[in-house]
C-alpha positions as CSV (number, residue, x, y, z in Angstrom):
1,A,84.6,118.2,146.0
2,L,84.2,115.3,148.3
3,L,82.0,112.1,148.2
4,D,80.0,112.3,151.3
5,S,83.0,113.9,153.1
6,Q,85.0,110.7,152.5
7,S,87.1,111.3,149.4
8,K,89.7,108.6,150.4
9,K,87.4,105.8,151.5
10,T,88.1,102.4,150.0
11,I,85.4,100.6,148.1
12,S,85.5,97.0,149.3
13,I,83.6,94.1,147.8
14,F,83.8,90.3,147.6
15,R,84.9,89.0,144.2
16,G,81.8,88.2,142.0
17,D,79.4,90.2,144.2
18,S,77.2,93.1,143.0
19,L,77.6,96.6,144.2
20,D,75.0,99.4,144.3
21,L,76.6,102.5,145.9
22,D,74.9,105.8,146.3
23,I,77.3,108.8,146.2
24,T,76.7,112.5,147.0
25,V,79.3,115.0,145.7
26,L,79.7,117.9,148.2
27,D,81.7,121.1,148.0
28,A,84.0,122.4,150.8
29,D,81.0,123.7,152.7
30,N,79.3,120.3,152.6
31,E,76.8,121.6,150.1
32,P,75.8,119.4,147.1
33,I,77.5,120.2,143.8
34,D,75.0,120.6,140.9
35,L,75.7,117.8,138.4
36,T,73.1,118.9,135.9
37,G,74.5,118.0,132.4
38,A,77.6,116.4,133.8
39,T,78.8,112.8,133.3
40,A,80.7,110.7,135.8
41,K,83.1,107.7,135.3
42,F,84.6,105.2,137.7
43,T,87.9,103.7,136.6
44,A,90.1,101.0,138.3
45,R,93.5,100.1,137.0
46,T,96.1,97.4,137.8
47,H,98.7,100.0,138.7
48,E,98.3,103.7,139.4
49,N,100.4,104.7,136.4
50,S,98.9,102.1,134.0
51,I,96.9,103.3,131.0
52,D,95.0,100.0,130.9
53,Y,92.0,99.6,133.2
54,V,90.5,96.5,134.7
55,L,87.1,98.2,135.2
56,E,85.5,101.3,133.8
57,K,81.9,102.2,134.4
58,N,79.7,105.3,133.9
59,L,77.8,106.4,137.0
60,D,74.1,107.1,137.0
61,I,73.5,110.8,138.0
62,Y,69.9,110.4,139.2
63,D,69.4,113.6,141.3
64,P,71.8,116.1,139.7
65,T,70.7,119.2,141.5
66,N,71.5,117.5,144.8
67,G,74.8,116.0,143.6
68,K,73.5,112.4,143.8
69,M,74.8,109.6,141.6
70,K,75.0,105.8,141.8
71,L,77.8,103.4,141.0
72,V,76.4,100.0,140.0
73,L,78.6,97.0,139.4
74,D,77.3,93.6,138.5
75,S,78.8,90.3,139.5
76,T,80.6,89.8,136.1
77,E,82.3,93.2,136.5
78,T,83.7,92.3,140.0
79,N,84.8,88.8,139.1
80,I,88.4,89.9,138.7
81,D,91.6,89.1,140.5
82,V,91.6,89.4,144.3
83,K,93.7,92.5,145.1
84,S,93.5,96.2,145.6
85,Y,93.2,98.3,142.5
86,P,93.9,102.1,142.4
87,A,90.7,103.7,141.4
88,D,89.0,107.1,140.9
89,I,85.8,108.8,139.9
90,E,86.0,111.7,137.5
91,I,83.2,114.1,136.7
92,T,83.1,116.0,133.3
93,F,81.0,119.1,133.6
94,P,79.0,120.6,130.7
95,D,81.7,123.3,130.2
96,G,84.3,120.6,129.6
97,K,86.1,120.9,132.9
98,V,87.1,117.5,134.5
99,K,87.3,117.0,138.2
100,T,88.5,113.9,140.1
101,V,86.2,113.8,143.1
102,W,87.3,110.5,144.6
103,K,90.7,108.7,144.4
104,S,91.4,105.7,146.5
105,T,91.2,101.9,146.1
106,L,88.8,99.3,144.8
107,E,89.4,96.3,147.1
108,I,88.3,92.9,145.6
109,K,88.2,90.4,148.5
110,W,88.4,86.6,148.3
111,D,85.0,84.9,148.4
112,V,85.0,81.4,149.9
113,G,81.8,80.5,147.9
114,R,83.4,80.8,144.5
């Protein structure tokens, strides 16, 4: 499964900014994966092998039959240390199977205005 054919793309945002990111989960044939009854979670950690997270957020699956979901982060959630955090998105399907569909980096950039 891929996110809009870019499973390794970094999510980059200025510290303290809001994020509203539409995501489509696609199979190997670029067809949407049915997310009916599934849940999705975004997690960013300080280090890849850390059990502690700096940010964890459920995604809104708003068009499940077309594999569409949205990651929404508000300014308080992104007001964290400026650095790159290992991050992923996992989907839990109704049958209990868990699939990581995106694994890359959440990059928090320095904002001059803060």
